[in-house]
C-alpha atoms as a printed R data frame, in Angstrom:
    type eleno elety resid chain resno       x       y       z
1   ATOM     1    CA   UNK     A     1  30.285  15.605 -14.813
2   ATOM     2    CA   UNK     A     2  30.181  16.655 -11.144
3   ATOM     3    CA   UNK     A     3  32.967  15.838  -8.687
4   ATOM     4    CA   UNK     A     4  30.664  13.297  -7.043
5   ATOM     5    CA   UNK     A     5  29.952  11.529 -10.336
6   ATOM     6    CA   UNK     A     6  33.663  11.481 -11.189
7   ATOM     7    CA   UNK     A     7  34.447   9.930  -7.807
8   ATOM     8    CA   UNK     A     8  31.826   7.202  -8.325
9   ATOM     9    CA   UNK     A     9  33.032   6.495 -11.894
10  ATOM    10    CA   UNK     A    10  36.648   6.220 -10.723
11  ATOM    11    CA   UNK     A    11  35.773   3.634  -8.050
12  ATOM    12    CA   UNK     A    12  33.470   1.719 -10.409
13  ATOM    13    CA   UNK     A    13  36.237   1.499 -13.028
14  ATOM    14    CA   UNK     A    14  38.978   0.590 -10.551
15  ATOM    15    CA   UNK     A    15  36.951  -2.144  -8.849
16  ATOM    16    CA   UNK     A    16  35.150  -3.345 -11.977
17  ATOM    17    CA   UNK     A    17  31.662  -3.051 -10.486
18  ATOM    18    CA   UNK     A    18  28.566  -3.683 -12.590
19  ATOM    19    CA   UNK     A    19  25.255  -1.918 -11.953
20  ATOM    20    CA   UNK     A    20  22.194  -4.106 -12.573
21  ATOM    21    CA   UNK     A    21  18.657  -2.707 -12.581
22  ATOM    22    CA   UNK     A    22  16.259  -5.434 -11.448
23  ATOM    23    CA   UNK     A    23  12.427  -5.643 -11.268
24  ATOM    24    CA   UNK     A    24  11.176  -3.739  -8.223
25  ATOM    25    CA   UNK     A    25   9.204  -6.742  -6.913
26  ATOM    26    CA   UNK     A    26  12.472  -8.625  -6.581
27  ATOM    27    CA   UNK     A    27  14.176  -6.053  -4.407
28  ATOM    28    CA   UNK     A    28  11.278  -4.027  -2.996
29  ATOM    29    CA   UNK     A    29  12.313  -4.483   0.635
30  ATOM    30    CA   UNK     A    30  15.768  -3.001  -0.055
31  ATOM    31    CA   UNK     A    31  15.622  -0.676  -3.144
32  ATOM    32    CA   UNK     A    32  19.356  -1.234  -3.733
33  ATOM    33    CA   UNK     A    33  22.124  -3.482  -2.383
34  ATOM    34    CA   UNK     A    34  25.507  -4.956  -3.300
35  ATOM    35    CA   UNK     A    35  27.978  -7.842  -3.200
36  ATOM    36    CA   UNK     A    36  31.468  -6.541  -4.011
37  ATOM    37    CA   UNK     A    37  35.132  -6.441  -3.122
38  ATOM    38    CA   UNK     A    38  36.477  -3.024  -2.107
39  ATOM    39    CA   UNK     A    39  40.210  -2.535  -1.651
40  ATOM    40    CA   UNK     A    40  40.562  -6.327  -1.389
41  ATOM    41    CA   UNK     A    41  37.850  -6.590   1.290
42  ATOM    42    CA   UNK     A    42  34.627  -8.504   0.633
43  ATOM    43    CA   UNK     A    43  31.652  -6.248   1.358
44  ATOM    44    CA   UNK     A    44  28.091  -7.557   1.298
45  ATOM    45    CA   UNK     A    45  25.035  -7.902   3.553
46  ATOM    46    CA   UNK     A    46  22.309 -10.431   4.414
47  ATOM    47    CA   UNK     A    47  19.901  -9.012   1.819
48  ATOM    48    CA   UNK     A    48  22.428  -9.497  -1.004
49  ATOM    49    CA   UNK     A    49  23.142 -13.046   0.147
50  ATOM    50    CA   UNK     A    50  19.447 -13.911   0.213
51  ATOM    51    CA   UNK     A    51  18.972 -12.392  -3.240
52  ATOM    52    CA   UNK     A    52  21.959 -14.307  -4.632
53  ATOM    53    CA   UNK     A    53  23.677 -11.214  -6.064
54  ATOM    54    CA   UNK     A    54  26.825 -12.228  -8.011
55  ATOM    55    CA   UNK     A    55  30.148 -10.874  -6.809
56  ATOM    56    CA   UNK     A    56  30.996  -7.483  -8.296
57  ATOM    57    CA   UNK     A    57  27.398  -6.348  -8.811
58  ATOM    58    CA   UNK     A    58  25.326  -3.514  -7.348
59  ATOM    59    CA   UNK     A    59  21.578  -4.075  -7.739
60  ATOM    60    CA   UNK     A    60  19.124  -1.183  -7.946
61  ATOM    61    CA   UNK     A    61  15.372  -1.387  -8.383
62  ATOM    62    CA   UNK     A    62  14.199  -0.513 -11.909
63  ATOM    63    CA   UNK     A    63  11.750   1.853 -10.243
64  ATOM    64    CA   UNK     A    64  14.642   4.081  -9.150
65  ATOM    65    CA   UNK     A    65  16.507   4.126 -12.481
66  ATOM    66    CA   UNK     A    66  15.712   7.843 -13.053
67  ATOM    67    CA   UNK     A    67  17.584   8.519  -9.795
68  ATOM    68    CA   UNK     A    68  20.463   6.131 -10.477
69  ATOM    69    CA   UNK     A    69  23.097   8.869 -10.090
70  ATOM    70    CA   UNK     A    70  22.085   9.588  -6.499
71  ATOM    71    CA   UNK     A    71  21.460   6.003  -5.438
72  ATOM    72    CA   UNK     A    72  24.752   4.750  -6.852
73  ATOM    73    CA   UNK     A    73  26.625   7.482  -4.959
74  ATOM    74    CA   UNK     A    74  24.922   6.351  -1.748
75  ATOM    75    CA   UNK     A    75  25.740   2.672  -2.379
76  ATOM    76    CA   UNK     A    76  29.427   3.429  -3.074
77  ATOM    77    CA   UNK     A    77  29.688   5.468   0.116
78  ATOM    78    CA   UNK     A    78  27.968   2.684   2.073
79  ATOM    79    CA   UNK     A    79  30.423   0.140   0.622
80  ATOM    80    CA   UNK     A    80  33.344   2.304   1.716
81  ATOM    81    CA   UNK     A    81  32.019   2.573   5.267
82  ATOM    82    CA   UNK     A    82  31.319  -1.182   5.421
83  ATOM    83    CA   UNK     A    83  34.905  -1.864   4.317
84  ATOM    84    CA   UNK     A    84  36.066   0.429   7.132
85  ATOM    85    CA   UNK     A    85  34.299  -1.776   9.684
86  ATOM    86    CA   UNK     A    86  30.899  -0.095  10.042
87  ATOM    87    CA   UNK     A    87  27.797  -2.255  10.542
88  ATOM    88    CA   UNK     A    88  25.129  -2.321   7.814
89  ATOM    89    CA   UNK     A    89  22.939   0.215   9.653
90  ATOM    90    CA   UNK     A    90  25.885   2.443  10.660
91  ATOM    91    CA   UNK     A    91  27.211   2.470   7.085
92  ATOM    92    CA   UNK     A    92  23.781   3.318   5.689
93  ATOM    93    CA   UNK     A    93  23.366   6.269   8.063
94  ATOM    94    CA   UNK     A    94  26.932   7.492   7.450
95  ATOM    95    CA   UNK     A    95  26.333   7.359   3.679
96  ATOM    96    CA   UNK     A    96  23.171   9.454   4.061
97  ATOM    97    CA   UNK     A    97  25.210  12.057   5.979
98  ATOM    98    CA   UNK     A    98  27.630  12.236   3.029
99  ATOM    99    CA   UNK     A    99  24.887  13.426   0.653
100 ATOM   100    CA   UNK     A   100  26.412  16.367  -1.270
101 ATOM   101    CA   UNK     A   101  24.927  19.685  -0.148
102 ATOM   102    CA   UNK     A   102  24.473  20.791  -3.778
103 ATOM   103    CA   UNK     A   103  21.830  18.061  -4.235
104 ATOM   104    CA   UNK     A   104  19.632  19.153  -1.383
105 ATOM   105    CA   UNK     A   105  17.962  21.854  -3.507
106 ATOM   106    CA   UNK     A   106  17.955  19.741  -6.688
107 ATOM   107    CA   UNK     A   107  14.257  19.194  -7.676
108 ATOM   108    CA   UNK     A   108  14.993  15.694  -9.012
109 ATOM   109    CA   UNK     A   109  16.803  14.693  -5.821
110 ATOM   110    CA   UNK     A   110  13.949  16.078  -3.695
111 ATOM   111    CA   UNK     A   111  11.410  14.162  -5.788
112 ATOM   112    CA   UNK     A   112  13.436  10.974  -5.281
113 ATOM   113    CA   UNK     A   113  13.420  11.487  -1.520
114 ATOM   114    CA   UNK     A   114   9.634  11.958  -1.561
115 ATOM   115    CA   UNK     A   115   9.059   8.910  -3.804
116 ATOM   116    CA   UNK     A   116  11.274   6.645  -1.693
117 ATOM   117    CA   UNK     A   117   9.696   7.867   1.537
118 ATOM   118    CA   UNK     A   118   6.217   7.035   0.168
119 ATOM   119    CA   UNK     A   119   7.360   3.656  -1.160
120 ATOM   120    CA   UNK     A   120   9.123   2.749   2.090
121 ATOM   121    CA   UNK     A   121   5.953   3.606   3.983
122 ATOM   122    CA   UNK     A   122   3.935   1.304   1.709
123 ATOM   123    CA   UNK     A   123   6.520  -1.460   2.023
124 ATOM   124    CA   UNK     A   124   6.560  -1.097   5.807
125 ATOM   125    CA   UNK     A   125   2.767  -1.254   5.838
126 ATOM   126    CA   UNK     A   126   2.912  -4.444   3.763
127 ATOM   127    CA   UNK     A   127   5.425  -5.955   6.197
128 ATOM   128    CA   UNK     A   128   3.240  -5.004   9.165
129 ATOM   129    CA   UNK     A   129   0.170  -6.414   7.408
130 ATOM   130    CA   UNK     A   130   1.940  -9.717   6.718
131 ATOM   131    CA   UNK     A   131   3.225  -9.893  10.299
132 ATOM   132    CA   UNK     A   132  -0.191  -8.951  11.678
133 ATOM   133    CA   UNK     A   133  -1.852 -11.726   9.687
134 ATOM   134    CA   UNK     A   134   0.701 -14.202  11.042
135 ATOM   135    CA   UNK     A   135  -0.043 -13.156  14.639
136 ATOM   136    CA   UNK     A   136  -3.741 -13.591  13.963
137 ATOM   137    CA   UNK     A   137  -3.372 -17.048  12.402
138 ATOM   138    CA   UNK     A   138  -1.010 -18.274  15.137
139 ATOM   139    CA   UNK     A   139  -3.918 -17.891  17.575
140 ATOM   140    CA   UNK     A   140  -5.747 -20.649  15.651
141 ATOM   141    CA   UNK     A   141  -3.067 -23.328  16.154
142 ATOM   142    CA   UNK     A   142  -1.752 -25.276  19.135
143 ATOM   143    CA   UNK     A   143   0.187 -22.960  21.460
144 ATOM   144    CA   UNK     A   144   3.317 -25.140  21.438
145 ATOM   145    CA   UNK     A   145   3.303 -25.303  17.641
146 ATOM   146    CA   UNK     A   146   2.817 -21.525  17.436
147 ATOM   147    CA   UNK     A   147   5.987 -21.109  19.501
148 ATOM   148    CA   UNK     A   148   7.900 -23.340  17.049
149 ATOM   149    CA   UNK     A   149   6.689 -21.287  14.078
150 ATOM   150    CA   UNK     A   150   7.593 -18.010  15.781
151 ATOM   151    CA   UNK     A   151  11.125 -19.351  16.254
152 ATOM   152    CA   UNK     A   152  11.728 -19.343  12.497
153 ATOM   153    CA   UNK     A   153  13.195 -15.964  11.438
154 ATOM   154    CA   UNK     A   154  11.378 -13.935   8.760
155 ATOM   155    CA   UNK     A   155  12.557 -14.672   5.222
156 ATOM   156    CA   UNK     A   156  14.179 -12.117   2.922
157 ATOM   157    CA   UNK     A   157  13.472 -13.612  -0.490
158 ATOM   158    CA   UNK     A   158  12.691 -12.076  -3.879
159 ATOM   159    CA   UNK     A   159   9.011 -11.265  -4.540
160 ATOM   160    CA   UNK     A   160   7.774 -12.709  -1.224
161 ATOM   161    CA   UNK     A   161   6.649 -11.014   2.019
162 ATOM   162    CA   UNK     A   162   8.796 -11.788   5.092
163 ATOM   163    CA   UNK     A   163   6.342 -14.168   6.783
164 ATOM   164    CA   UNK     A   164   5.137 -16.104   3.718
165 ATOM   165    CA   UNK     A   165   6.862 -19.293   4.903
166 ATOM   166    CA   UNK     A   166   5.281 -19.152   8.351
167 ATOM   167    CA   UNK     A   167   1.792 -18.805   6.867
168 ATOM   168    CA   UNK     A   168   2.413 -21.681   4.446
169 ATOM   169    CA   UNK     A   169   3.556 -23.880   7.346
170 ATOM   170    CA   UNK     A   170   0.363 -23.013   9.242
171 ATOM   171    CA   UNK     A   171  -1.689 -23.925   6.160
172 ATOM   172    CA   UNK     A   172   0.008 -27.353   6.042
173 ATOM   173    CA   UNK     A   173  -0.620 -27.780   9.763
174 ATOM   174    CA   UNK     A   174  -4.323 -27.061   9.261
175 ATOM   175    CA   UNK     A   175  -4.471 -29.583   6.404
176 ATOM   176    CA   UNK     A   176  -2.581 -32.255   8.359
177 ATOM   177    CA   UNK     A   177  -4.997 -32.040  11.299
178 ATOM   178    CA   UNK     A   178  -7.235 -34.157   9.046
179 ATOM   179    CA   UNK     A   179  -4.648 -36.957   8.773
180 ATOM   180    CA   UNK     A   180  -5.154 -38.416  12.269
181 ATOM   181    CA   UNK     A   181  -1.434 -38.363  13.106
182 ATOM   182    CA   UNK     A   182  -0.541 -39.549  16.612
183 ATOM   183    CA   UNK     A   183   2.631 -39.325  18.676
184 ATOM   184    CA   UNK     A   184   5.126 -42.002  17.706
185 ATOM   185    CA   UNK     A   185   3.889 -42.300  14.103
186 ATOM   186    CA   UNK     A   186   6.433 -43.302  11.449
187 ATOM   187    CA   UNK     A   187   5.764 -41.136   8.379
188 ATOM   188    CA   UNK     A   188   6.932 -41.091   4.774
189 ATOM   189    CA   UNK     A   189   6.678 -37.585   3.315
190 ATOM   190    CA   UNK     A   190   6.891 -37.441  -0.482
191 ATOM   191    CA   UNK     A   191   7.949 -34.125  -2.027
192 ATOM   192    CA   UNK     A   192   9.147 -32.299   1.092
193 ATOM   193    CA   UNK     A   193  10.557 -29.414  -0.973
194 ATOM   194    CA   UNK     A   194  13.264 -26.882  -0.267
195 ATOM   195    CA   UNK     A   195  11.446 -25.109   2.594
196 ATOM   196    CA   UNK     A   196  10.123 -28.087   4.626
197 ATOM   197    CA   UNK     A   197   6.625 -26.576   4.652
198 ATOM   198    CA   UNK     A   198   4.877 -29.828   5.595
199 ATOM   199    CA   UNK     A   199   7.903 -31.396   7.275
200 ATOM   200    CA   UNK     A   200   7.766 -28.901  10.158
201 ATOM   201    CA   UNK     A   201   4.158 -29.676  11.223
202 ATOM   202    CA   UNK     A   202   4.694 -33.400  10.577
203 ATOM   203    CA   UNK     A   203   7.755 -33.466  12.846
204 ATOM   204    CA   UNK     A   204   5.789 -31.616  15.523
205 ATOM   205    CA   UNK     A   205   2.851 -34.015  15.313
206 ATOM   206    CA   UNK     A   206   4.871 -37.262  15.535
207 ATOM   207    CA   UNK     A   207   6.677 -36.149  18.717
208 ATOM   208    CA   UNK     A   208  10.034 -37.386  19.963
209 ATOM   209    CA   UNK     A   209   9.061 -41.032  19.469
210 ATOM   210    CA   UNK     A   210   8.088 -40.616  15.817
211 ATOM   211    CA   UNK     A   211  10.040 -40.150  12.604
212 ATOM   212    CA   UNK     A   212   9.518 -38.295   9.331
213 ATOM   213    CA   UNK     A   213  11.380 -39.699   6.340
214 ATOM   214    CA   UNK     A   214  11.328 -36.676   4.018
215 ATOM   215    CA   UNK     A   215  11.820 -37.543   0.352
216 ATOM   216    CA   UNK     A   216  12.635 -35.231  -2.555
217 ATOM   217    CA   UNK     A   217  14.612 -35.545  -5.781
218 ATOM   218    CA   UNK     A   218  16.832 -32.478  -5.488
219 ATOM   219    CA   UNK     A   219  15.178 -29.481  -3.780
220 ATOM   220    CA   UNK     A   220  17.073 -29.105  -0.486
221 ATOM   221    CA   UNK     A   221  18.220 -25.441  -0.626
222 ATOM   222    CA   UNK     A   222  16.873 -24.261   2.755
223 ATOM   223    CA   UNK     A   223  15.633 -27.536   4.232
224 ATOM   224    CA   UNK     A   224  18.402 -28.109   6.797
225 ATOM   225    CA   UNK     A   225  18.368 -24.463   7.910
226 ATOM   226    CA   UNK     A   226  14.597 -24.388   8.523
227 ATOM   227    CA   UNK     A   227  14.463 -27.748  10.320
228 ATOM   228    CA   UNK     A   228  17.380 -26.505  12.437
229 ATOM   229    CA   UNK     A   229  15.351 -23.496  13.622
230 ATOM   230    CA   UNK     A   230  12.578 -25.832  14.850
231 ATOM   231    CA   UNK     A   231  14.832 -28.155  16.855
232 ATOM   232    CA   UNK     A   232  13.380 -31.198  15.047
233 ATOM   233    CA   UNK     A   233  16.542 -32.555  13.390
234 ATOM   234    CA   UNK     A   234  16.387 -35.692  15.527
235 ATOM   235    CA   UNK     A   235  12.895 -36.448  14.165
236 ATOM   236    CA   UNK     A   236  13.565 -35.894  10.447
237 ATOM   237    CA   UNK     A   237  15.601 -38.059   8.062
238 ATOM   238    CA   UNK     A   238  16.011 -36.471   4.602
239 ATOM   239    CA   UNK     A   239  16.317 -38.910   1.680
240 ATOM   240    CA   UNK     A   240  17.189 -37.826  -1.852
241 ATOM   241    CA   UNK     A   241  15.495 -40.159  -4.351
242 ATOM   242    CA   UNK     A   242  12.834 -40.451  -7.038
243 ATOM   243    CA   UNK     A   243   9.498 -41.146  -5.341
244 ATOM   244    CA   UNK     A   244   8.451 -43.271  -8.355
245 ATOM   245    CA   UNK     A   245  11.075 -45.788  -7.217
246 ATOM   246    CA   UNK     A   246  11.385 -45.612  -3.435
247 ATOM   247    CA   UNK     A   247  14.406 -47.363  -1.844
248 ATOM   248    CA   UNK     A   248  12.328 -49.128   0.830
249 ATOM   249    CA   UNK     A   249  11.887 -52.883   0.386
250 ATOM   250    CA   UNK     A   250   8.623 -53.460   2.246
251 ATOM   251    CA   UNK     A   251   5.760 -51.757   4.119
252 ATOM   252    CA   UNK     A   252   7.624 -49.838   6.831
253 ATOM   253    CA   UNK     A   253   5.583 -46.642   7.347
254 ATOM   254    CA   UNK     A   254   2.388 -46.037   9.317
255 ATOM   255    CA   UNK     A   255   1.437 -43.242   6.937
256 ATOM   256    CA   UNK     A   256   2.578 -41.919   3.567
257 ATOM   257    CA   UNK     A   257   1.910 -38.213   3.055
258 ATOM   258    CA   UNK     A   258   1.790 -36.091  -0.101
259 ATOM   259    CA   UNK     A   259   0.861 -32.438   0.513
260 ATOM   260    CA   UNK     A   260   0.471 -30.030  -2.407
261 ATOM   261    CA   UNK     A   261   2.823 -32.211  -4.438
262 ATOM   262    CA   UNK     A   262   0.699 -33.719  -7.202
263 ATOM   263    CA   UNK     A   263   1.100 -30.449  -9.127
264 ATOM   264    CA   UNK     A   264   4.857 -31.127  -9.457
265 ATOM   265    CA   UNK     A   265   4.553 -34.646 -10.883
266 ATOM   266    CA   UNK     A   266   4.341 -33.694 -14.569
267 ATOM   267    CA   UNK     A   267   1.639 -36.105 -15.765
268 ATOM   268    CA   UNK     A   268  -0.894 -38.778 -14.760
269 ATOM   269    CA   UNK     A   269   1.472 -41.673 -15.460
270 ATOM   270    CA   UNK     A   270   4.038 -40.351 -13.009
271 ATOM   271    CA   UNK     A   271   1.354 -39.507 -10.428
272 ATOM   272    CA   UNK     A   272   0.033 -43.096 -10.436
273 ATOM   273    CA   UNK     A   273   3.569 -44.525 -10.180
274 ATOM   274    CA   UNK     A   274   4.286 -42.430  -7.086
275 ATOM   275    CA   UNK     A   275   0.955 -43.158  -5.381
276 ATOM   276    CA   UNK     A   276   1.459 -46.871  -6.090
277 ATOM   277    CA   UNK     A   277   4.898 -46.696  -4.429
278 ATOM   278    CA   UNK     A   278   3.442 -44.863  -1.419
279 ATOM   279    CA   UNK     A   279   0.808 -47.581  -1.040
280 ATOM   280    CA   UNK     A   280   3.471 -50.282  -1.357
281 ATOM   281    CA   UNK     A   281   5.485 -49.028   1.625
282 ATOM   282    CA   UNK     A   282   2.758 -47.422   3.821
283 ATOM   283    CA   UNK     A   283  -0.180 -48.826   5.785
284 ATOM   284    CA   UNK     A   284  -2.239 -45.777   4.765
285 ATOM   285    CA   UNK     A   285  -1.704 -42.709   2.621
286 ATOM   286    CA   UNK     A   286  -2.900 -39.114   3.006
287 ATOM   287    CA   UNK     A   287  -2.995 -36.846  -0.061
288 ATOM   288    CA   UNK     A   288  -3.911 -33.152  -0.122
289 ATOM   289    CA   UNK     A   289  -3.893 -30.863  -3.151
290 ATOM   290    CA   UNK     A   290  -5.373 -27.511  -4.175
291 ATOM   291    CA   UNK     A   291  -8.500 -27.808  -6.293
292 ATOM   292    CA   UNK     A   292  -9.371 -25.819  -9.452
293 ATOM   293    CA   UNK     A   293 -12.287 -24.064  -7.777
294 ATOM   294    CA   UNK     A   294 -12.581 -20.567  -6.314
295 ATOM   295    CA   UNK     A   295 -15.006 -19.231  -3.731
296 ATOM   296    CA   UNK     A   296 -13.393 -15.791  -3.396
297 ATOM   297    CA   UNK     A   297 -11.815 -13.225  -5.711
298 ATOM   298    CA   UNK     A   298  -8.435 -13.847  -4.030
299 ATOM   299    CA   UNK     A   299  -8.683 -17.580  -4.797
300 ATOM   300    CA   UNK     A   300  -9.692 -16.770  -8.365
301 ATOM   301    CA   UNK     A   301  -6.671 -14.455  -8.736
302 ATOM   302    CA   UNK     A   302  -4.370 -17.158  -7.378
303 ATOM   303    CA   UNK     A   303  -5.647 -19.776  -9.843
304 ATOM   304    CA   UNK     A   304  -5.420 -17.401 -12.813
305 ATOM   305    CA   UNK     A   305  -1.754 -16.661 -12.060
306 ATOM   306    CA   UNK     A   306  -0.940 -20.267 -11.152
307 ATOM   307    CA   UNK     A   307  -2.419 -21.611 -14.413
308 ATOM   308    CA   UNK     A   308   0.214 -19.718 -16.395
309 ATOM   309    CA   UNK     A   309   3.051 -21.721 -14.827
310 ATOM   310    CA   UNK     A   310   2.476 -24.952 -16.758
311 ATOM   311    CA   UNK     A   311   2.543 -23.139 -20.111
312 ATOM   312    CA   UNK     A   312   5.549 -20.999 -19.158
313 ATOM   313    CA   UNK     A   313   7.680 -23.972 -18.092
314 ATOM   314    CA   UNK     A   314   6.643 -25.973 -21.148
315 ATOM   315    CA   UNK     A   315   7.603 -23.079 -23.445
316 ATOM   316    CA   UNK     A   316  10.961 -22.613 -21.670
317 ATOM   317    CA   UNK     A   317  11.978 -26.199 -20.931
318 ATOM   318    CA   UNK     A   318   9.922 -28.332 -23.305
319 ATOM   319    CA   UNK     A   319   8.234 -30.209 -20.462
320 ATOM   320    CA   UNK     A   320   5.333 -29.597 -18.127
321 ATOM   321    CA   UNK     A   321   5.837 -28.570 -14.512
322 ATOM   322    CA   UNK     A   322   3.386 -27.161 -11.983
323 ATOM   323    CA   UNK     A   323   0.511 -28.785 -13.855
324 ATOM   324    CA   UNK     A   324  -2.981 -27.365 -13.437
325 ATOM   325    CA   UNK     A   325  -4.828 -28.327 -10.268
326 ATOM   326    CA   UNK     A   326  -7.030 -31.379 -10.835
327 ATOM   327    CA   UNK     A   327 -10.597 -31.974  -9.542
328 ATOM   328    CA   UNK     A   328 -11.127 -34.132  -6.446
329 ATOM   329    CA   UNK     A   329 -12.963 -36.807  -8.481
330 ATOM   330    CA   UNK     A   330  -9.946 -37.094 -10.788
331 ATOM   331    CA   UNK     A   331  -7.645 -37.436  -7.762
332 ATOM   332    CA   UNK     A   332  -9.860 -40.256  -6.469
333 ATOM   333    CA   UNK     A   333  -9.665 -42.000  -9.859
334 ATOM   334    CA   UNK     A   334  -5.850 -41.779  -9.835
335 ATOM   335    CA   UNK     A   335  -5.663 -43.277  -6.326
336 ATOM   336    CA   UNK     A   336  -7.944 -46.156  -7.353
337 ATOM   337    CA   UNK     A   337  -5.942 -46.659 -10.570
338 ATOM   338    CA   UNK     A   338  -2.811 -46.921  -8.388
339 ATOM   339    CA   UNK     A   339  -4.361 -49.791  -6.404
340 ATOM   340    CA   UNK     A   340  -5.755 -47.771  -3.509
341 ATOM   341    CA   UNK     A   341  -9.047 -48.148  -1.673
342 ATOM   342    CA   UNK     A   342 -10.423 -44.778  -0.564
343 ATOM   343    CA   UNK     A   343 -11.264 -44.423   3.139
344 ATOM   344    CA   UNK     A   344 -12.221 -40.753   3.083
345 ATOM   345    CA   UNK     A   345 -12.485 -37.965   0.510
346 ATOM   346    CA   UNK     A   346 -13.461 -34.368   1.310
347 ATOM   347    CA   UNK     A   347 -12.787 -30.683   0.696
348 ATOM   348    CA   UNK     A   348 -11.545 -28.138   3.236
349 ATOM   349    CA   UNK     A   349 -10.930 -24.395   2.959
350 ATOM   350    CA   UNK     A   350  -8.162 -22.912   5.138
351 ATOM   351    CA   UNK     A   351  -8.692 -19.282   4.084
352 ATOM   352    CA   UNK     A   352  -4.930 -18.655   4.261
353 ATOM   353    CA   UNK     A   353  -2.873 -16.627   1.775
354 ATOM   354    CA   UNK     A   354  -0.764 -18.380  -0.860
355 ATOM   355    CA   UNK     A   355   2.021 -16.329  -2.465
356 ATOM   356    CA   UNK     A   356   3.576 -19.232  -4.390
357 ATOM   357    CA   UNK     A   357   1.514 -18.950  -7.588
358 ATOM   358    CA   UNK     A   358   3.408 -15.824  -8.645
359 ATOM   359    CA   UNK     A   359   6.109 -16.186 -11.292
360 ATOM   360    CA   UNK     A   360   8.185 -13.114 -12.279
361 ATOM   361    CA   UNK     A   361   7.508 -11.655 -15.707
362 ATOM   362    CA   UNK     A   362  11.162 -12.049 -16.731
363 ATOM   363    CA   UNK     A   363  10.581 -15.819 -17.033
364 ATOM   364    CA   UNK     A   364   8.118 -15.128 -19.853
365 ATOM   365    CA   UNK     A   365  10.456 -12.626 -21.501
366 ATOM   366    CA   UNK     A   366  12.950 -15.466 -22.068
367 ATOM   367    CA   UNK     A   367  10.500 -17.454 -24.235
368 ATOM   368    CA   UNK     A   368  11.784 -17.549 -27.820
369 ATOM   369    CA   UNK     A   369   8.429 -18.067 -29.559
370 ATOM   370    CA   UNK     A   370   7.308 -14.441 -30.040
371 ATOM   371    CA   UNK     A   371   3.596 -15.208 -30.433
372 ATOM   372    CA   UNK     A   372   3.557 -17.424 -27.322
373 ATOM   373    CA   UNK     A   373   5.585 -14.875 -25.384
374 ATOM   374    CA   UNK     A   374   3.234 -11.996 -26.208
375 ATOM   375    CA   UNK     A   375   0.144 -14.059 -25.361
376 ATOM   376    CA   UNK     A   376   1.563 -15.098 -21.981
377 ATOM   377    CA   UNK     A   377   2.730 -11.551 -21.192
378 ATOM   378    CA   UNK     A   378  -0.771 -10.226 -21.857
379 ATOM   379    CA   UNK     A   379  -2.349 -12.878 -19.631
380 ATOM   380    CA   UNK     A   380   0.321 -12.378 -16.951
381 ATOM   381    CA   UNK     A   381  -0.453  -8.641 -16.767
382 ATOM   382    CA   UNK     A   382  -4.169  -9.399 -16.343
383 ATOM   383    CA   UNK     A   383  -3.505 -12.009 -13.636
384 ATOM   384    CA   UNK     A   384  -1.014  -9.785 -11.821
385 ATOM   385    CA   UNK     A   385  -3.539  -6.951 -11.798
386 ATOM   386    CA   UNK     A   386  -6.006  -9.230  -9.993
387 ATOM   387    CA   UNK     A   387  -3.355 -10.332  -7.477
388 ATOM   388    CA   UNK     A   388  -2.659  -6.712  -6.587
389 ATOM   389    CA   UNK     A   389  -6.351  -5.895  -6.375
390 ATOM   390    CA   UNK     A   390  -7.723  -8.927  -4.537
391 ATOM   391    CA   UNK     A   391  -4.691 -10.573  -2.909
392 ATOM   392    CA   UNK     A   392  -3.793 -14.269  -3.045
393 ATOM   393    CA   UNK     A   393  -5.524 -17.087  -1.203
394 ATOM   394    CA   UNK     A   394  -5.206 -20.868  -1.137
395 ATOM   395    CA   UNK     A   395  -8.026 -22.425  -3.163
396 ATOM   396    CA   UNK     A   396 -10.090 -25.117  -1.422
397 ATOM   397    CA   UNK     A   397  -8.011 -28.240  -0.781
398 ATOM   398    CA   UNK     A   398  -9.042 -31.772  -1.677
399 ATOM   399    CA   UNK     A   399  -8.132 -34.454   0.870
400 ATOM   400    CA   UNK     A   400  -7.968 -38.211   0.359
401 ATOM   401    CA   UNK     A   401  -7.142 -40.970   2.842
402 ATOM   402    CA   UNK     A   402  -6.590 -44.417   1.328
403 ATOM   403    CA   UNK     A   403  -5.026 -47.824   1.792
404 ATOM   404    CA   UNK     A   404  -4.430 -50.905  -0.343
């Protein structure tokens, strides 16, 4: 064992650190990072906080496992510099300067440097591509709304490009242009979700004189943070409740909105209960949901990956979630069954990317039924291959406006 390895092992043993190799997709924008205590000082960084790394762990991409010796040395040195008061960037550069001279002619170390340089270039290109697409799509929306979207910082989240949220918000904006929302409108939003994807454009559209009552059962992780970036907190009232039993006693909303939420309602019985409640408390309702049709290879790839989710969740949890997209005619039938009278029904195609179909392979690996697990892994590999080849795109969206 070299002196460098002995030094790393000594610190690891003293501090009780655990090295965890994680799927590259989960940590591809960082390669390795940490959340630890060092000499009684807490040392972490924004990437580790976003990733939710448990205290005492150093995460390294599985892709770099053959080079674990070198990467772990770098991470330990970076931790030491961070504990000494260096910034994240300063500590990273100082750790690079500490690279032992004996490694510089090591063929394996040189190969690692080449591999990481190539991967970082690809990752940077992907970031630029995602940011470039955002800039392009912002030109297609209202200038004031574009400024609001630009004010939301890029996200550092596992498996997702940094501007995925911004593009999803623009997609919701494009969909909601069909809802006829005016300034001063009082809106019920069912299924707002953790990232306020539809809440942001809704709050923009209603203006200072309007209100958005955003309803969800429990998904509030980033909601307050994202609404805070937009400056719309005075327009949004979050309410935690089951949409199948809304706490409002009479018709008190101009419009009830449900955007890309039918997929999360488990079954037809629950869907009709929720639509019936929306109709009970709203003068009109506006429903939008992805349809099970594809016009492009990217849409086809999205649907193939998305369709695995229902089976995966059922195998893991014993209940359906993220049910398959349903045809527009079926959506119309459910609205009518709920007591609604359809005012308009149509299909639109936003042509925007959708990264939310993807589910990491490690979810499938937890399935206990071996035959089911192997079948889903095989289909996941095929779907993932198409995502990498063709990209991911929102399928056409079905839109329904209705009233009692």
